[in-house]
Backbone bond lengths (Angstrom), bond angles and torsions (degrees), N, CA, C in turn:
res aa  C-N    CA-C-N  psi(-1)  N-CA   C-N-CA  omega(-1)  CA-C   N-CA-C  phi
1 M - - - 1.450 - - 1.531 111.01 -
2 L 1.306 117.14 -44.93 1.466 119.69 -177.44 1.523 110.99 -64.39
3 G 1.312 117.05 -36.72 1.458 120.41 177.68 1.516 111.72 -63.27
4 K 1.339 116.24 -39.90 1.461 119.86 178.28 1.519 110.66 -63.35
5 V 1.308 116.22 -40.59 1.463 120.11 -179.97 1.529 110.16 -65.90
6 M 1.322 116.49 -39.22 1.461 119.66 178.63 1.526 111.04 -64.63
7 D 1.332 116.61 -22.26 1.466 120.98 175.91 1.525 112.17 -89.94
8 G 1.346 117.76 6.08 1.456 121.69 176.53 1.508 115.51 94.78
9 Q 1.320 117.81 3.87 1.462 121.16 179.79 1.523 109.50 -88.63
10 T 1.307 116.72 79.88 1.466 121.59 -173.53 1.520 113.10 -69.86
11 G 1.313 117.51 -18.16 1.461 120.03 178.58 1.517 112.42 -61.44
12 A 1.333 116.98 -25.81 1.462 120.63 178.92 1.528 110.84 -62.31
13 L 1.323 117.32 -33.22 1.469 120.53 177.97 1.517 111.90 -70.94
14 S 1.304 116.27 -49.13 1.457 119.67 -174.80 1.518 112.04 -66.67
15 R 1.319 118.53 -29.56 1.467 120.82 177.56 1.517 111.75 -63.76
16 Y 1.309 117.12 -26.24 1.458 121.44 -179.16 1.525 113.01 -102.57
17 G 1.311 116.90 14.34 1.451 121.24 173.20 1.513 116.64 89.36
18 Y 1.309 118.16 4.45 1.457 120.44 176.61 1.519 108.25 -82.09
19 S 1.320 116.25 140.60 1.460 119.03 179.75 1.521 110.25 -120.34
20 F 1.312 114.60 150.89 1.453 121.41 179.67 1.513 107.81 -153.18
21 D 1.319 116.02 158.09 1.459 119.85 -178.49 1.524 110.92 -90.11
22 A 1.319 116.33 177.59 1.463 121.97 -175.81 1.528 112.04 -63.30
23 I 1.312 116.95 -37.13 1.466 120.29 179.35 1.522 110.00 -66.27
24 Q 1.330 116.61 -45.26 1.457 119.87 178.25 1.537 110.75 -61.56
25 E 1.315 116.76 -39.42 1.460 120.47 178.61 1.530 111.02 -61.55
26 Q 1.326 116.82 -42.86 1.463 120.29 179.03 1.528 111.30 -63.21
27 I 1.325 116.00 -40.20 1.463 119.88 178.33 1.525 110.05 -65.99
28 L 1.333 116.97 -42.26 1.459 120.12 179.29 1.523 112.30 -64.18
29 K 1.307 116.86 -29.18 1.463 120.50 -179.93 1.527 112.74 -86.21
30 Y 1.329 117.07 -39.73 1.459 120.18 -168.94 1.525 115.39 -123.03
31 G 1.318 118.42 -3.47 1.461 120.75 -176.84 1.519 112.76 -77.22
32 T 1.309 114.84 172.87 1.461 120.19 174.93 1.527 108.28 -69.92
33 E 1.313 115.96 167.36 1.461 119.49 179.91 1.528 111.14 -59.10
34 A 1.318 117.02 -40.94 1.463 120.98 179.56 1.528 111.02 -64.78
35 Q 1.332 117.18 -40.85 1.462 120.62 178.41 1.523 110.60 -65.64
36 R 1.330 116.80 -43.52 1.469 120.08 179.75 1.521 110.94 -63.29
37 A 1.333 116.92 -41.96 1.459 120.83 179.15 1.526 111.16 -63.14
38 A 1.324 117.48 -41.10 1.465 121.11 179.80 1.519 111.56 -65.07
39 V 1.331 116.86 -44.23 1.466 120.27 179.72 1.520 110.11 -67.01
40 L 1.312 117.43 -42.73 1.456 120.98 179.26 1.522 110.78 -60.70
41 S 1.314 116.64 -41.93 1.460 121.35 176.96 1.523 111.17 -60.84
42 D 1.329 116.97 -43.32 1.467 121.04 178.38 1.522 111.78 -63.35
43 V 1.333 116.75 -43.61 1.469 121.11 -178.25 1.524 110.25 -64.00
44 V 1.313 117.17 -47.15 1.463 120.78 -178.73 1.525 110.18 -67.55
45 S 1.316 117.27 -41.83 1.468 120.38 179.41 1.513 112.05 -62.69
46 S 1.323 117.15 -38.42 1.465 119.04 179.71 1.521 111.17 -68.27
47 A 1.333 117.08 -26.57 1.462 120.49 -179.58 1.526 112.16 -83.99
48 V 1.312 118.04 -39.17 1.467 120.47 -174.69 1.518 113.32 -127.22
49 G 1.321 117.75 3.88 1.454 121.13 -179.05 1.516 111.71 -59.07
50 G 1.294 116.29 140.35 1.457 121.76 178.96 1.516 114.01 84.24
51 M 1.331 117.23 -1.67 1.459 119.95 -177.86 1.525 111.10 -62.99
52 N 1.320 117.79 -43.11 1.463 119.80 179.59 1.520 111.94 -62.52
53 A 1.308 116.77 -40.11 1.466 119.98 178.68 1.523 111.12 -64.34
54 E 1.314 116.58 -40.64 1.468 120.13 179.02 1.530 110.92 -67.90
55 L 1.320 117.28 -41.13 1.462 120.28 178.12 1.519 111.34 -65.17
56 A 1.322 117.47 -34.99 1.464 121.09 179.14 1.521 111.72 -65.91
57 K 1.312 118.62 -20.38 1.469 122.23 179.14 1.525 112.13 -77.22
58 T 1.323 117.97 -15.49 1.463 120.63 179.30 1.517 109.76 -79.21
59 D 1.344 116.95 161.64 1.467 120.36 179.04 1.521 111.10 -58.86
60 D 1.331 116.60 -48.84 1.457 119.76 -179.20 1.525 110.89 -64.73
61 G 1.302 117.31 -40.29 1.458 121.26 -179.67 1.509 112.49 -64.92
62 S 1.322 117.46 -38.40 1.467 119.43 -179.80 1.520 110.85 -70.87
63 R 1.332 118.44 -33.59 1.471 120.18 177.18 1.531 109.56 -66.89
64 R 1.315 117.42 -40.39 1.463 120.20 -179.48 1.534 110.22 -69.55
65 L 1.311 116.40 -35.47 1.458 120.54 179.38 1.521 111.20 -60.08
66 F 1.319 115.00 -39.56 1.467 119.98 -177.37 1.521 112.46 -102.29
67 N 1.355 117.27 11.71 1.471 122.74 178.24 1.511 113.07 52.20
68 I 1.321 116.72 45.14 1.475 120.89 178.99 1.517 108.67 -89.33
């Protein structure tokens, strides 16, 4: 999916529930590789960012964090 988005196929993101605004879509379609990577990182981070930190707060997550 991420490879398709890097090629400008933004529909791959929206099919999986990721959302982005019109400016981000234009960058994903027509921006440089660095610009597309930065926007893609922002979009994915806003959707799932902080998930590892939240999982680490659970009992099971804290045991895995410390390999207990």
